[in-house]
C-alpha positions, 0 to 999 in steps of 0.5 A: 602299869604302861597302857600300850595296846597292839594295832591288833586290838581293835574294840579300841573306837573310841576316845574323848582327846585323840592324839595323832602321834606319839615322839615329843610332841605326841607324848608331851600332848596325851601326857598333858592333856590327861593331866588337865582334863582326867576326866577324858580318856586320851589316847595317841596313835602312833605308826613307829612301834618306839619313838626317839628321842629327836635331839639324840639321834646324831649320838645314836652313831658315835657316844650313845652307840645304839638306837635302844639308849634313845628311845623316849617311853610311853612312860611319859604319856602312860604313867599319867594314863593316857593310852598309845596305840601302835597304828597308822593313821591313814584318814581324818573324817572331820565331818563325824569326828572320827579317824580311821587307820591302816587296818580299817579301825576307826578311831572316834574322838571329840578332840584331835592334836595333830603331831604328825612332825616332819620329814628330812628333805631331798631337794628334787635338784640333786642329781644323784639323790636317789642314789643307794648309799645316799642317807636322811636322818628321820625319826624312825628307829628301825631306818636309823639302825639300817643307816647305822650299820650301813655307815660303819662300814664305810671309810669316807662320808660326806654330809651336807648342810650343816645345821645343828643336825649335820655338825652333831652327826659329822662330829660322832661319825668322826669319833668313831673312826670315819674321814668325814667331810661336812659341805655348807653353802653358806660362809660358815657353819651354823651360820643362820644361828649363830653370828660370825664370831660364835660360828667360826668359834663352834667351825674352829672346834669341829676343824679340831677335832678332825672333821674337814669343813668346807664352806660357801659350797653347794654340791652340785651331784652325787657320782657314782654308778649305782651306788654314791662314790663321790660328790662334785660341789659348785666349784667344780672340785671332786670329793670321793665318799663312800656314802653321803648324808644329806641333812639339808633341813626338814618339811612338815608331814602334813599331808594327813591335815591337808587331806582333811581340808585343814588349812595350811600356810603357803609354806605348808604348815597347819595354821594355828592360833596361839592356843594351837587351834587350827581352822577347826575349834575341834582340831590342835596341832602341835610341834614340826606340823604346826606353824610357828612365828617369831617371838621377836619378830612374829613372822612366819618362822621355820623353827623345828626344835623339840624344846618348841614342840614341846612347848606347843603340845604343852599348850595345845593339851591344856586348852583342849576343853577351855581356852585360858589367855595365859595357856597360850604359846607366843612365838618360837624365840629358837633356842638352841645349845650343842656341843663339840667336844668339851665346847658348848654353844648356845643361842637363843633369839635374834642374833646381832645379824638377824636383828638388824637386818629385821630393822631392830637398832640394837646395842650388844654387850659382851663378856669372856670369863670363867665358867668356875671359880677359881678358874684353876679347876681342872673342869673350867672353862670359858665362858662368852657371854653376849646380849643383842638389846634393842637401843629404845626400851633395853629390852634383850632380843637375843642372847649366844654363849661360848662356854663348856657344857653348862652352855646349854641350861645358861642359853635358857637361861636367855630364852625365859628373860627374852620370854619375860621381856627383861630390860639389860637392867633389869638382868644387870640388877638380877640376884643370882647364887654361884657356888666354886664347883658349878657356877662362874664367879658373882664379881664376873658372872659374864650374864651379869657382865654382859648386860653392864656392858650393854648398859654401858652402850646405851648410856653413850647414845 
């Protein structure tokens, strides 16, 4: 039976483990805490009645056609025995180890996990951002339902920002028959995630689907008398629009932590160690609100991914009562994937461009083949794999994939390779299983062939 409490049930005043937040990180943290500490009571408090699957949000505007089909089930936490309470935590009392809710309820705890997520950025410098029909994309179901209802009545929409959310949302709105223009200030879409050749393919696929793409230009002002009528670019060009969607990044939601005196870093994230502990050993943090370091460079990272959040949540839940050196978080690998039509794009670790910028001496190996064998199968798709390899020791530190809808899983494999610090020679000699309907040919498996190309370049040094 699902144990979900309503805010009015004020008899709940004590729990061993309290989790603030009930989205991906919060539910996984609660589930893991209960699984690893079954004798402890675990409670997750979430403001919203229902949590959204974060990565599925763009698809409620087209493919899914409803937010109801994108619900993250509380059963993820409640099935193992944790509980979920709908309520608004307004304060953390560290000294007395309790939290206060908006309705006056106080909940005491032994251990606390903060998983309060992030909120969309609305730049203060963007004139007109407060006009009617300017939207952001938060993870709040009621707000998203309002957006969906509003956007469906518009003919022309401008999306500002061509990261993954901006690209996927624009693609979905275009599927719904809306004239969509995507504006990105960088020279290419998805420009911070992919090298130029992969980003160019993604941009071409998006344009082919019918999305208008403008790169290398920013938006100076949102025009209109009360409501949106268009935007003006920094080039002076004007675009007509009935609505504007801001997809300009997210900021960590750390107001509660800051009010409680928990240490934040210079970018506003909650400071944590490799066990996800804050500067208070009884308080942990995970997900978008927690600080991250890049797995390769060890520099602070602003990556916000549900997959990273879940990994951090598992680490926090496992280490609540006893630390383990094998249950630590080694840094974010930044594993992204997306789909435009039947084209899949993925990236893990450092791009070639980022690696060189950071000072790594690298070689790359790339190979293009087919993701089925023979390539005559109806659903066969061209597949390209690129590996980024350090010249000094041959360690794989990055990789990118272009392919069909299996590209996301292959990108995950590259993530495993990076996390386990495999050499390109180890990849080259790895054993794989293949099947004509499911995989590329064993004789020309793009991942293995890309490793082969990288090894050839290393031998020439």
